[in-house]
PDB file of N, CA, C and O in Angstrom:
ATOM      1  N   MET A   1     -55.790   7.200 121.071  1.00  0.00           N
ATOM      2  CA  MET A   1     -54.918   6.082 121.543  1.00  0.00           C
ATOM      3  C   MET A   1     -53.867   5.756 120.452  1.00  0.00           C
ATOM      4  O   MET A   1     -54.134   5.840 119.253  1.00  0.00           O
ATOM      5  N   GLU A   2     -52.710   5.395 120.910  1.00  0.00           N
ATOM      6  CA  GLU A   2     -51.625   5.121 119.995  1.00  0.00           C
ATOM      7  C   GLU A   2     -51.502   3.644 119.650  1.00  0.00           C
ATOM      8  O   GLU A   2     -51.563   2.809 120.552  1.00  0.00           O
ATOM      9  N   LEU A   3     -51.332   3.293 118.388  1.00  0.00           N
ATOM     10  CA  LEU A   3     -51.100   1.915 117.947  1.00  0.00           C
ATOM     11  C   LEU A   3     -49.654   1.522 118.052  1.00  0.00           C
ATOM     12  O   LEU A   3     -48.778   2.323 117.726  1.00  0.00           O
ATOM     13  N   LYS A   4     -49.390   0.394 118.468  1.00  0.00           N
ATOM     14  CA  LYS A   4     -48.020  -0.191 118.499  1.00  0.00           C
ATOM     15  C   LYS A   4     -47.793  -0.926 117.185  1.00  0.00           C
ATOM     16  O   LYS A   4     -48.753  -1.279 116.500  1.00  0.00           O
ATOM     17  N   ALA A   5     -46.534  -1.159 116.827  1.00  0.00           N
ATOM     18  CA  ALA A   5     -46.227  -1.900 115.640  1.00  0.00           C
ATOM     19  C   ALA A   5     -45.208  -3.010 115.941  1.00  0.00           C
ATOM     20  O   ALA A   5     -44.227  -2.762 116.642  1.00  0.00           O
ATOM     21  N   HIS A   6     -45.420  -4.207 115.432  1.00  0.00           N
ATOM     22  CA  HIS A   6     -44.455  -5.309 115.528  1.00  0.00           C
ATOM     23  C   HIS A   6     -43.759  -5.430 114.243  1.00  0.00           C
ATOM     24  O   HIS A   6     -44.380  -5.216 113.202  1.00  0.00           O
ATOM     25  N   GLN A   7     -42.494  -5.763 114.231  1.00  0.00           N
ATOM     26  CA  GLN A   7     -41.723  -5.926 112.915  1.00  0.00           C
ATOM     27  C   GLN A   7     -41.796  -7.317 112.539  1.00  0.00           C
ATOM     28  O   GLN A   7     -41.437  -8.189 113.331  1.00  0.00           O
ATOM     29  N   ILE A   8     -42.266  -7.609 111.306  1.00  0.00           N
ATOM     30  CA  ILE A   8     -42.299  -8.906 110.730  1.00  0.00           C
ATOM     31  C   ILE A   8     -41.126  -8.965 109.768  1.00  0.00           C
ATOM     32  O   ILE A   8     -41.025  -8.131 108.869  1.00  0.00           O
ATOM     33  N   HIS A   9     -40.196  -9.982 109.948  1.00  0.00           N
ATOM     34  CA  HIS A   9     -39.053 -10.107 109.078  1.00  0.00           C
ATOM     35  C   HIS A   9     -39.393 -11.114 107.956  1.00  0.00           C
ATOM     36  O   HIS A   9     -39.879 -12.211 108.233  1.00  0.00           O
ATOM     37  N   ILE A  10     -39.140 -10.741 106.720  1.00  0.00           N
ATOM     38  CA  ILE A  10     -39.405 -11.563 105.563  1.00  0.00           C
ATOM     39  C   ILE A  10     -38.155 -12.430 105.271  1.00  0.00           C
ATOM     40  O   ILE A  10     -37.148 -11.946 104.754  1.00  0.00           O
ATOM     41  N   LEU A  11     -38.264 -13.755 105.631  1.00  0.00           N
ATOM     42  CA  LEU A  11     -37.166 -14.647 105.561  1.00  0.00           C
ATOM     43  C   LEU A  11     -37.473 -15.813 104.579  1.00  0.00           C
ATOM     44  O   LEU A  11     -38.636 -16.143 104.349  1.00  0.00           O
ATOM     45  N   SER A  12     -36.442 -16.411 104.024  1.00  0.00           N
ATOM     46  CA  SER A  12     -36.528 -17.552 103.203  1.00  0.00           C
ATOM     47  C   SER A  12     -36.793 -18.744 104.071  1.00  0.00           C
ATOM     48  O   SER A  12     -36.100 -18.916 105.074  1.00  0.00           O
ATOM     49  N   MET A  13     -37.756 -19.585 103.751  1.00  0.00           N
ATOM     50  CA  MET A  13     -38.072 -20.778 104.531  1.00  0.00           C
ATOM     51  C   MET A  13     -36.926 -21.843 104.344  1.00  0.00           C
ATOM     52  O   MET A  13     -36.699 -22.648 105.247  1.00  0.00           O
ATOM     53  N   SER A  14     -36.260 -21.845 103.263  1.00  0.00           N
ATOM     54  CA  SER A  14     -35.221 -22.838 103.010  1.00  0.00           C
ATOM     55  C   SER A  14     -33.865 -22.509 103.706  1.00  0.00           C
ATOM     56  O   SER A  14     -33.132 -23.408 104.118  1.00  0.00           O
ATOM     57  N   THR A  15     -33.557 -21.174 103.824  1.00  0.00           N
ATOM     58  CA  THR A  15     -32.272 -20.789 104.411  1.00  0.00           C
ATOM     59  C   THR A  15     -32.334 -20.057 105.746  1.00  0.00           C
ATOM     60  O   THR A  15     -31.385 -20.020 106.529  1.00  0.00           O
ATOM     61  N   GLY A  16     -33.508 -19.478 105.952  1.00  0.00           N
ATOM     62  CA  GLY A  16     -33.649 -18.602 107.229  1.00  0.00           C
ATOM     63  C   GLY A  16     -33.044 -17.257 107.037  1.00  0.00           C
ATOM     64  O   GLY A  16     -33.075 -16.438 107.955  1.00  0.00           O
ATOM     65  N   ASP A  17     -32.485 -16.982 105.869  1.00  0.00           N
ATOM     66  CA  ASP A  17     -31.899 -15.612 105.603  1.00  0.00           C
ATOM     67  C   ASP A  17     -32.985 -14.724 105.115  1.00  0.00           C
ATOM     68  O   ASP A  17     -34.103 -15.160 104.836  1.00  0.00           O
ATOM     69  N   ILE A  18     -32.639 -13.444 105.012  1.00  0.00           N
ATOM     70  CA  ILE A  18     -33.583 -12.448 104.396  1.00  0.00           C
ATOM     71  C   ILE A  18     -33.956 -12.996 102.972  1.00  0.00           C
ATOM     72  O   ILE A  18     -33.085 -13.418 102.212  1.00  0.00           O
ATOM     73  N   HIS A  19     -35.245 -12.973 102.653  1.00  0.00           N
ATOM     74  CA  HIS A  19     -35.656 -13.446 101.379  1.00  0.00           C
ATOM     75  C   HIS A  19     -35.151 -12.569 100.267  1.00  0.00           C
ATOM     76  O   HIS A  19     -35.318 -11.351 100.328  1.00  0.00           O
ATOM     77  N   PRO A  20     -34.538 -13.143  99.249  1.00  0.00           N
ATOM     78  CA  PRO A  20     -33.901 -12.341  98.214  1.00  0.00           C
ATOM     79  C   PRO A  20     -34.934 -11.576  97.289  1.00  0.00           C
ATOM     80  O   PRO A  20     -34.577 -10.617  96.605  1.00  0.00           O
ATOM     81  N   LEU A  21     -36.243 -12.055  97.304  1.00  0.00           N
ATOM     82  CA  LEU A  21     -37.215 -11.413  96.458  1.00  0.00           C
ATOM     83  C   LEU A  21     -38.006 -10.331  97.239  1.00  0.00           C
ATOM     84  O   LEU A  21     -38.878  -9.685  96.658  1.00  0.00           O
ATOM     85  N   ALA A  22     -37.729 -10.133  98.487  1.00  0.00           N
ATOM     86  CA  ALA A  22     -38.411  -9.124  99.312  1.00  0.00           C
ATOM     87  C   ALA A  22     -37.750  -7.772  99.182  1.00  0.00           C
ATOM     88  O   ALA A  22     -36.595  -7.619  99.578  1.00  0.00           O
ATOM     89  N   GLU A  23     -38.447  -6.779  98.635  1.00  0.00           N
ATOM     90  CA  GLU A  23     -37.888  -5.406  98.453  1.00  0.00           C
ATOM     91  C   GLU A  23     -37.708  -4.771  99.865  1.00  0.00           C
ATOM     92  O   GLU A  23     -36.711  -4.091 100.105  1.00  0.00           O
ATOM     93  N   LYS A  24     -38.680  -4.996 100.802  1.00  0.00           N
ATOM     94  CA  LYS A  24     -38.578  -4.531 102.184  1.00  0.00           C
ATOM     95  C   LYS A  24     -38.233  -5.776 103.059  1.00  0.00           C
ATOM     96  O   LYS A  24     -38.864  -6.831 102.998  1.00  0.00           O
ATOM     97  N   LYS A  25     -37.244  -5.564 103.819  1.00  0.00           N
ATOM     98  CA  LYS A  25     -36.761  -6.728 104.716  1.00  0.00           C
ATOM     99  C   LYS A  25     -37.700  -6.938 105.915  1.00  0.00           C
ATOM    100  O   LYS A  25     -37.770  -8.036 106.468  1.00  0.00           O
ATOM    101  N   THR A  26     -38.413  -5.891 106.307  1.00  0.00           N
ATOM    102  CA  THR A  26     -39.369  -6.005 107.402  1.00  0.00           C
ATOM    103  C   THR A  26     -40.683  -5.370 107.049  1.00  0.00           C
ATOM    104  O   THR A  26     -40.701  -4.456 106.224  1.00  0.00           O
ATOM    105  N   LEU A  27     -41.763  -5.789 107.612  1.00  0.00           N
ATOM    106  CA  LEU A  27     -43.055  -5.179 107.479  1.00  0.00           C
ATOM    107  C   LEU A  27     -43.537  -4.781 108.898  1.00  0.00           C
ATOM    108  O   LEU A  27     -43.212  -5.475 109.862  1.00  0.00           O
ATOM    109  N   SER A  28     -44.266  -3.733 109.034  1.00  0.00           N
ATOM    110  CA  SER A  28     -44.773  -3.313 110.352  1.00  0.00           C
ATOM    111  C   SER A  28     -46.181  -3.815 110.524  1.00  0.00           C
ATOM    112  O   SER A  28     -47.067  -3.401 109.776  1.00  0.00           O
ATOM    113  N   LEU A  29     -46.424  -4.679 111.465  1.00  0.00           N
ATOM    114  CA  LEU A  29     -47.703  -5.172 111.852  1.00  0.00           C
ATOM    115  C   LEU A  29     -48.282  -4.316 112.939  1.00  0.00           C
ATOM    116  O   LEU A  29     -47.737  -4.269 114.042  1.00  0.00           O
ATOM    117  N   HIS A  30     -49.384  -3.627 112.660  1.00  0.00           N
ATOM    118  CA  HIS A  30     -50.047  -2.723 113.625  1.00  0.00           C
ATOM    119  C   HIS A  30     -50.835  -3.551 114.647  1.00  0.00           C
ATOM    120  O   HIS A  30     -51.276  -4.662 114.352  1.00  0.00           O
ATOM    121  N   SER A  31     -51.003  -3.005 115.831  1.00  0.00           N
ATOM    122  CA  SER A  31     -51.737  -3.751 116.885  1.00  0.00           C
ATOM    123  C   SER A  31     -52.568  -2.746 117.706  1.00  0.00           C
ATOM    124  O   SER A  31     -52.565  -1.544 117.443  1.00  0.00           O
ATOM    125  N   PHE A  32     -53.258  -3.274 118.679  1.00  0.00           N
ATOM    126  CA  PHE A  32     -54.150  -2.447 119.446  1.00  0.00           C
ATOM    127  C   PHE A  32     -53.440  -1.404 120.347  1.00  0.00           C
ATOM    128  O   PHE A  32     -52.241  -1.501 120.607  1.00  0.00           O
ATOM    129  N   PRO A  33     -54.163  -0.481 120.777  1.00  0.00           N
ATOM    130  CA  PRO A  33     -53.604   0.560 121.658  1.00  0.00           C
ATOM    131  C   PRO A  33     -53.018   0.006 122.885  1.00  0.00           C
ATOM    132  O   PRO A  33     -53.277  -1.144 123.240  1.00  0.00           O
ATOM    133  N   ASP A  34     -52.187   0.832 123.588  1.00  0.00           N
ATOM    134  CA  ASP A  34     -51.458   0.446 124.803  1.00  0.00           C
ATOM    135  C   ASP A  34     -52.346  -0.203 125.860  1.00  0.00           C
ATOM    136  O   ASP A  34     -51.922  -1.113 126.572  1.00  0.00           O
ATOM    137  N   ILE A  35     -53.583   0.279 125.950  1.00  0.00           N
ATOM    138  CA  ILE A  35     -54.457  -0.219 127.056  1.00  0.00           C
ATOM    139  C   ILE A  35     -54.667  -1.747 126.914  1.00  0.00           C
ATOM    140  O   ILE A  35     -54.944  -2.394 127.924  1.00  0.00           O
ATOM    141  N   LEU A  36     -54.556  -2.319 125.786  1.00  0.00           N
ATOM    142  CA  LEU A  36     -54.852  -3.744 125.575  1.00  0.00           C
ATOM    143  C   LEU A  36     -53.599  -4.559 125.454  1.00  0.00           C
ATOM    144  O   LEU A  36     -53.668  -5.773 125.260  1.00  0.00           O
ATOM    145  N   MET A  37     -52.414  -3.905 125.568  1.00  0.00           N
ATOM    146  CA  MET A  37     -51.118  -4.644 125.293  1.00  0.00           C
ATOM    147  C   MET A  37     -50.842  -5.681 126.314  1.00  0.00           C
ATOM    148  O   MET A  37     -50.007  -6.546 126.048  1.00  0.00           O
ATOM    149  N   GLY A  38     -51.463  -5.687 127.470  1.00  0.00           N
ATOM    150  CA  GLY A  38     -51.198  -6.712 128.481  1.00  0.00           C
ATOM    151  C   GLY A  38     -51.897  -8.027 128.142  1.00  0.00           C
ATOM    152  O   GLY A  38     -51.652  -9.033 128.808  1.00  0.00           O
ATOM    153  N   MET A  39     -52.757  -8.048 127.129  1.00  0.00           N
ATOM    154  CA  MET A  39     -53.474  -9.297 126.802  1.00  0.00           C
ATOM    155  C   MET A  39     -52.551 -10.197 125.964  1.00  0.00           C
ATOM    156  O   MET A  39     -51.719  -9.705 125.203  1.00  0.00           O
ATOM    157  N   GLU A  40     -52.704 -11.486 126.112  1.00  0.00           N
ATOM    158  CA  GLU A  40     -51.949 -12.441 125.331  1.00  0.00           C
ATOM    159  C   GLU A  40     -52.556 -12.454 123.892  1.00  0.00           C
ATOM    160  O   GLU A  40     -53.774 -12.457 123.716  1.00  0.00           O
ATOM    161  N   THR A  41     -51.686 -12.460 122.911  1.00  0.00           N
ATOM    162  CA  THR A  41     -52.151 -12.386 121.527  1.00  0.00           C
ATOM    163  C   THR A  41     -51.497 -13.498 120.742  1.00  0.00           C
ATOM    164  O   THR A  41     -50.310 -13.782 120.905  1.00  0.00           O
ATOM    165  N   PHE A  42     -52.289 -14.126 119.883  1.00  0.00           N
ATOM    166  CA  PHE A  42     -51.763 -15.106 118.961  1.00  0.00           C
ATOM    167  C   PHE A  42     -51.974 -14.619 117.534  1.00  0.00           C
ATOM    168  O   PHE A  42     -52.960 -13.950 117.225  1.00  0.00           O
ATOM    169  N   PHE A  43     -51.018 -14.975 116.669  1.00  0.00           N
ATOM    170  CA  PHE A  43     -51.086 -14.492 115.279  1.00  0.00           C
ATOM    171  C   PHE A  43     -51.221 -15.696 114.335  1.00  0.00           C
ATOM    172  O   PHE A  43     -50.667 -16.748 114.651  1.00  0.00           O
ATOM    173  N   ASP A  44     -51.903 -15.608 113.230  1.00  0.00           N
ATOM    174  CA  ASP A  44     -52.092 -16.559 112.277  1.00  0.00           C
ATOM    175  C   ASP A  44     -51.460 -16.008 111.005  1.00  0.00           C
ATOM    176  O   ASP A  44     -51.911 -14.965 110.531  1.00  0.00           O
ATOM    177  N   PHE A  45     -50.443 -16.644 110.420  1.00  0.00           N
ATOM    178  CA  PHE A  45     -49.785 -16.212 109.226  1.00  0.00           C
ATOM    179  C   PHE A  45     -50.222 -17.163 108.088  1.00  0.00           C
ATOM    180  O   PHE A  45     -50.231 -18.389 108.202  1.00  0.00           O
ATOM    181  N   ARG A  46     -50.590 -16.468 106.960  1.00  0.00           N
ATOM    182  CA  ARG A  46     -51.009 -17.252 105.754  1.00  0.00           C
ATOM    183  C   ARG A  46     -50.318 -16.655 104.537  1.00  0.00           C
ATOM    184  O   ARG A  46     -50.323 -15.442 104.326  1.00  0.00           O
ATOM    185  N   VAL A  47     -49.734 -17.525 103.757  1.00  0.00           N
ATOM    186  CA  VAL A  47     -49.010 -17.025 102.485  1.00  0.00           C
ATOM    187  C   VAL A  47     -49.732 -17.742 101.347  1.00  0.00           C
ATOM    188  O   VAL A  47     -50.069 -18.926 101.388  1.00  0.00           O
ATOM    189  N   TYR A  48     -49.930 -16.923 100.349  1.00  0.00           N
ATOM    190  CA  TYR A  48     -50.539 -17.424  99.090  1.00  0.00           C
ATOM    191  C   TYR A  48     -49.849 -16.671  97.968  1.00  0.00           C
ATOM    192  O   TYR A  48     -50.128 -15.487  97.779  1.00  0.00           O
ATOM    193  N   GLU A  49     -48.992 -17.284  97.241  1.00  0.00           N
ATOM    194  CA  GLU A  49     -48.234 -16.654  96.173  1.00  0.00           C
ATOM    195  C   GLU A  49     -47.474 -15.438  96.726  1.00  0.00           C
ATOM    196  O   GLU A  49     -46.602 -15.585  97.581  1.00  0.00           O
ATOM    197  N   ASP A  50     -47.814 -14.226  96.227  1.00  0.00           N
ATOM    198  CA  ASP A  50     -47.136 -13.059  96.658  1.00  0.00           C
ATOM    199  C   ASP A  50     -47.878 -12.318  97.843  1.00  0.00           C
ATOM    200  O   ASP A  50     -47.499 -11.210  98.223  1.00  0.00           O
ATOM    201  N   LEU A  51     -48.917 -12.958  98.392  1.00  0.00           N
ATOM    202  CA  LEU A  51     -49.657 -12.348  99.471  1.00  0.00           C
ATOM    203  C   LEU A  51     -49.281 -12.979 100.816  1.00  0.00           C
ATOM    204  O   LEU A  51     -49.058 -14.183 100.943  1.00  0.00           O
ATOM    205  N   LEU A  52     -49.226 -12.087 101.809  1.00  0.00           N
ATOM    206  CA  LEU A  52     -49.009 -12.487 103.226  1.00  0.00           C
ATOM    207  C   LEU A  52     -50.122 -11.849 103.995  1.00  0.00           C
ATOM    208  O   LEU A  52     -50.280 -10.629 104.016  1.00  0.00           O
ATOM    209  N   GLY A  53     -50.954 -12.769 104.680  1.00  0.00           N
ATOM    210  CA  GLY A  53     -52.024 -12.304 105.505  1.00  0.00           C
ATOM    211  C   GLY A  53     -51.702 -12.694 106.977  1.00  0.00           C
ATOM    212  O   GLY A  53     -51.303 -13.823 107.259  1.00  0.00           O
ATOM    213  N   ILE A  54     -51.883 -11.752 107.869  1.00  0.00           N
ATOM    214  CA  ILE A  54     -51.658 -11.978 109.313  1.00  0.00           C
ATOM    215  C   ILE A  54     -52.911 -11.540 110.016  1.00  0.00           C
ATOM    216  O   ILE A  54     -53.390 -10.422 109.829  1.00  0.00           O
ATOM    217  N   THR A  55     -53.441 -12.435 110.833  1.00  0.00           N
ATOM    218  CA  THR A  55     -54.556 -12.128 111.686  1.00  0.00           C
ATOM    219  C   THR A  55     -54.139 -12.352 113.189  1.00  0.00           C
ATOM    220  O   THR A  55     -53.270 -13.167 113.497  1.00  0.00           O
ATOM    221  N   GLY A  56     -54.770 -11.626 114.045  1.00  0.00           N
ATOM    222  CA  GLY A  56     -54.504 -11.728 115.464  1.00  0.00           C
ATOM    223  C   GLY A  56     -55.306 -10.622 116.122  1.00  0.00           C
ATOM    224  O   GLY A  56     -56.499 -10.791 116.374  1.00  0.00           O
ATOM    225  N   GLU A  57     -54.705  -9.550 116.389  1.00  0.00           N
ATOM    226  CA  GLU A  57     -55.437  -8.415 116.970  1.00  0.00           C
ATOM    227  C   GLU A  57     -56.206  -7.587 115.926  1.00  0.00           C
ATOM    228  O   GLU A  57     -56.891  -6.609 116.226  1.00  0.00           O
ATOM    229  N   GLY A  58     -56.040  -8.056 114.679  1.00  0.00           N
ATOM    230  CA  GLY A  58     -56.727  -7.453 113.534  1.00  0.00           C
ATOM    231  C   GLY A  58     -56.285  -8.215 112.288  1.00  0.00           C
ATOM    232  O   GLY A  58     -55.807  -9.344 112.403  1.00  0.00           O
ATOM    233  N   THR A  59     -56.424  -7.658 111.162  1.00  0.00           N
ATOM    234  CA  THR A  59     -56.072  -8.294 109.928  1.00  0.00           C
ATOM    235  C   THR A  59     -55.171  -7.342 109.070  1.00  0.00           C
ATOM    236  O   THR A  59     -55.541  -6.183 108.882  1.00  0.00           O
ATOM    237  N   GLU A  60     -54.071  -7.777 108.581  1.00  0.00           N
ATOM    238  CA  GLU A  60     -53.275  -7.081 107.661  1.00  0.00           C
ATOM    239  C   GLU A  60     -52.900  -8.004 106.526  1.00  0.00           C
ATOM    240  O   GLU A  60     -52.636  -9.190 106.722  1.00  0.00           O
ATOM    241  N   ILE A  61     -52.881  -7.435 105.330  1.00  0.00           N
ATOM    242  CA  ILE A  61     -52.508  -8.165 104.129  1.00  0.00           C
ATOM    243  C   ILE A  61     -51.513  -7.335 103.334  1.00  0.00           C
ATOM    244  O   ILE A  61     -51.739  -6.150 103.086  1.00  0.00           O
ATOM    245  N   TRP A  62     -50.412  -7.962 102.937  1.00  0.00           N
ATOM    246  CA  TRP A  62     -49.399  -7.320 102.136  1.00  0.00           C
ATOM    247  C   TRP A  62     -49.017  -8.151 100.900  1.00  0.00           C
ATOM    248  O   TRP A  62     -49.247  -9.359 100.838  1.00  0.00           O
ATOM    249  N   ASN A  63     -48.443  -7.472  99.954  1.00  0.00           N
ATOM    250  CA  ASN A  63     -47.646  -8.139  98.896  1.00  0.00           C
ATOM    251  C   ASN A  63     -46.279  -8.255  99.511  1.00  0.00           C
ATOM    252  O   ASN A  63     -45.575  -7.251  99.608  1.00  0.00           O
ATOM    253  N   TRP A  64     -45.861  -9.453  99.939  1.00  0.00           N
ATOM    254  CA  TRP A  64     -44.609  -9.570 100.702  1.00  0.00           C
ATOM    255  C   TRP A  64     -43.367  -9.307  99.849  1.00  0.00           C
ATOM    256  O   TRP A  64     -42.297  -8.996 100.372  1.00  0.00           O
ATOM    257  N   LYS A  65     -43.525  -9.437  98.515  1.00  0.00           N
ATOM    258  CA  LYS A  65     -42.372  -9.141  97.605  1.00  0.00           C
ATOM    259  C   LYS A  65     -42.118  -7.575  97.500  1.00  0.00           C
ATOM    260  O   LYS A  65     -40.972  -7.127  97.544  1.00  0.00           O
ATOM    261  N   SER A  66     -43.157  -6.819  97.370  1.00  0.00           N
ATOM    262  CA  SER A  66     -43.072  -5.363  97.226  1.00  0.00           C
ATOM    263  C   SER A  66     -43.116  -4.664  98.527  1.00  0.00           C
ATOM    264  O   SER A  66     -42.607  -3.548  98.623  1.00  0.00           O
ATOM    265  N   GLY A  67     -43.715  -5.266  99.591  1.00  0.00           N
ATOM    266  CA  GLY A  67     -43.942  -4.639 100.853  1.00  0.00           C
ATOM    267  C   GLY A  67     -45.207  -3.747 100.872  1.00  0.00           C
ATOM    268  O   GLY A  67     -45.468  -3.102 101.888  1.00  0.00           O
ATOM    269  N   ALA A  68     -45.954  -3.695  99.839  1.00  0.00           N
ATOM    270  CA  ALA A  68     -47.194  -2.907  99.756  1.00  0.00           C
ATOM    271  C   ALA A  68     -48.246  -3.451 100.655  1.00  0.00           C
ATOM    272  O   ALA A  68     -48.587  -4.633 100.618  1.00  0.00           O
ATOM    273  N   SER A  69     -48.774  -2.541 101.491  1.00  0.00           N
ATOM    274  CA  SER A  69     -49.906  -2.948 102.320  1.00  0.00           C
ATOM    275  C   SER A  69     -51.189  -2.888 101.490  1.00  0.00           C
ATOM    276  O   SER A  69     -51.471  -1.883 100.837  1.00  0.00           O
ATOM    277  N   LEU A  70     -51.954  -3.964 101.523  1.00  0.00           N
ATOM    278  CA  LEU A  70     -53.174  -4.040 100.742  1.00  0.00           C
ATOM    279  C   LEU A  70     -54.441  -3.919 101.612  1.00  0.00           C
ATOM    280  O   LEU A  70     -55.474  -3.469 101.116  1.00  0.00           O
ATOM    281  N   GLN A  71     -54.384  -4.295 102.840  1.00  0.00           N
ATOM    282  CA  GLN A  71     -55.547  -4.150 103.715  1.00  0.00           C
ATOM    283  C   GLN A  71     -55.096  -4.131 105.179  1.00  0.00           C
ATOM    284  O   GLN A  71     -54.242  -4.918 105.587  1.00  0.00           O
ATOM    285  N   VAL A  72     -55.697  -3.203 105.974  1.00  0.00           N
ATOM    286  CA  VAL A  72     -55.447  -3.144 107.389  1.00  0.00           C
ATOM    287  C   VAL A  72     -56.772  -2.969 108.055  1.00  0.00           C
ATOM    288  O   VAL A  72     -57.510  -2.051 107.699  1.00  0.00           O
ATOM    289  N   SER A  73     -57.115  -3.804 109.008  1.00  0.00           N
ATOM    290  CA  SER A  73     -58.322  -3.652 109.799  1.00  0.00           C
ATOM    291  C   SER A  73     -57.965  -4.128 111.212  1.00  0.00           C
ATOM    292  O   SER A  73     -57.363  -5.189 111.378  1.00  0.00           O
ATOM    293  N   VAL A  74     -58.326  -3.365 112.198  1.00  0.00           N
ATOM    294  CA  VAL A  74     -58.073  -3.754 113.626  1.00  0.00           C
ATOM    295  C   VAL A  74     -59.425  -3.913 114.266  1.00  0.00           C
ATOM    296  O   VAL A  74     -60.237  -2.992 114.354  1.00  0.00           O
ATOM    297  N   SER A  75     -59.621  -5.159 114.714  1.00  0.00           N
ATOM    298  CA  SER A  75     -60.962  -5.487 115.238  1.00  0.00           C
ATOM    299  C   SER A  75     -60.832  -6.752 116.144  1.00  0.00           C
ATOM    300  O   SER A  75     -59.968  -7.603 115.931  1.00  0.00           O
ATOM    301  N   PHE A  76     -61.696  -6.831 117.124  1.00  0.00           N
ATOM    302  CA  PHE A  76     -61.784  -8.074 117.959  1.00  0.00           C
ATOM    303  C   PHE A  76     -62.702  -9.050 117.315  1.00  0.00           C
ATOM    304  O   PHE A  76     -62.666 -10.228 117.671  1.00  0.00           O
ATOM    305  N   ILE A  77     -63.544  -8.633 116.367  1.00  0.00           N
ATOM    306  CA  ILE A  77     -64.559  -9.557 115.825  1.00  0.00           C
ATOM    307  C   ILE A  77     -64.262  -9.801 114.383  1.00  0.00           C
ATOM    308  O   ILE A  77     -63.837  -8.909 113.649  1.00  0.00           O
ATOM    309  N   GLY A  78     -64.501 -11.070 113.973  1.00  0.00           N
ATOM    310  CA  GLY A  78     -64.356 -11.445 112.607  1.00  0.00           C
ATOM    311  C   GLY A  78     -63.574 -12.694 112.369  1.00  0.00           C
ATOM    312  O   GLY A  78     -62.859 -13.175 113.248  1.00  0.00           O
ATOM    313  N   GLN A  79     -63.701 -13.195 111.238  1.00  0.00           N
ATOM    314  CA  GLN A  79     -63.025 -14.446 110.854  1.00  0.00           C
ATOM    315  C   GLN A  79     -61.753 -14.097 110.083  1.00  0.00           C
ATOM    316  O   GLN A  79     -61.710 -13.093 109.372  1.00  0.00           O
ATOM    317  N   PRO A  80     -60.713 -14.931 110.225  1.00  0.00           N
ATOM    318  CA  PRO A  80     -59.506 -14.663 109.481  1.00  0.00           C
ATOM    319  C   PRO A  80     -59.715 -14.769 108.068  1.00  0.00           C
ATOM    320  O   PRO A  80     -60.513 -15.594 107.623  1.00  0.00           O
ATOM    321  N   PRO A  81     -59.008 -13.936 107.267  1.00  0.00           N
ATOM    322  CA  PRO A  81     -59.171 -14.007 105.776  1.00  0.00           C
ATOM    323  C   PRO A  81     -58.602 -15.278 105.250  1.00  0.00           C
ATOM    324  O   PRO A  81     -57.668 -15.853 105.809  1.00  0.00           O
ATOM    325  N   TYR A  82     -59.180 -15.709 104.162  1.00  0.00           N
ATOM    326  CA  TYR A  82     -58.634 -16.883 103.464  1.00  0.00           C
ATOM    327  C   TYR A  82     -58.120 -16.390 102.091  1.00  0.00           C
ATOM    328  O   TYR A  82     -58.887 -15.828 101.309  1.00  0.00           O
ATOM    329  N   LEU A  83     -56.898 -16.591 101.820  1.00  0.00           N
ATOM    330  CA  LEU A  83     -56.249 -16.098 100.605  1.00  0.00           C
ATOM    331  C   LEU A  83     -56.431 -17.134  99.563  1.00  0.00           C
ATOM    332  O   LEU A  83     -55.870 -18.224  99.680  1.00  0.00           O
ATOM    333  N   THR A  84     -57.218 -16.840  98.505  1.00  0.00           N
ATOM    334  CA  THR A  84     -57.522 -17.820  97.474  1.00  0.00           C
ATOM    335  C   THR A  84     -57.232 -17.189  96.097  1.00  0.00           C
ATOM    336  O   THR A  84     -57.100 -15.976  95.936  1.00  0.00           O
ATOM    337  N   ASP A  85     -57.147 -18.068  95.164  1.00  0.00           N
ATOM    338  CA  ASP A  85     -56.979 -17.654  93.781  1.00  0.00           C
ATOM    339  C   ASP A  85     -58.354 -17.299  93.187  1.00  0.00           C
ATOM    340  O   ASP A  85     -59.241 -18.148  93.104  1.00  0.00           O
ATOM    341  N   ALA A  86     -58.519 -15.986  92.764  1.00  0.00           N
ATOM    342  CA  ALA A  86     -59.886 -15.550  92.340  1.00  0.00           C
ATOM    343  C   ALA A  86     -60.244 -16.253  91.031  1.00  0.00           C
ATOM    344  O   ALA A  86     -61.421 -16.239  90.674  1.00  0.00           O
ATOM    345  N   ASP A  87     -59.329 -16.858  90.299  1.00  0.00           N
ATOM    346  CA  ASP A  87     -59.646 -17.444  89.051  1.00  0.00           C
ATOM    347  C   ASP A  87     -60.228 -18.874  89.279  1.00  0.00           C
ATOM    348  O   ASP A  87     -60.785 -19.443  88.340  1.00  0.00           O
ATOM    349  N   ASN A  88     -60.116 -19.454  90.469  1.00  0.00           N
ATOM    350  CA  ASN A  88     -60.633 -20.839  90.694  1.00  0.00           C
ATOM    351  C   ASN A  88     -62.068 -20.821  91.275  1.00  0.00           C
ATOM    352  O   ASN A  88     -62.647 -21.879  91.522  1.00  0.00           O
TER     353      ASN A  88
END
């Protein structure tokens, strides 16, 4: 089965323009195969320092500044990740 990808644009919250610190202007969010694409999907976006976590059809975490993918998991089951400071 083929996975689809949604494009996530990295924008500045204060201006709405492309964020000047983002090396990649868009990130590809992977989703479930075509057979499930007719289902309504909601996404939860969480930002913590340089990390961007998105949950919905699965979980993906990036360093939004570098565009590096840190984790990808596609699953119906599970809790959204909570991005926390490991030092606290």
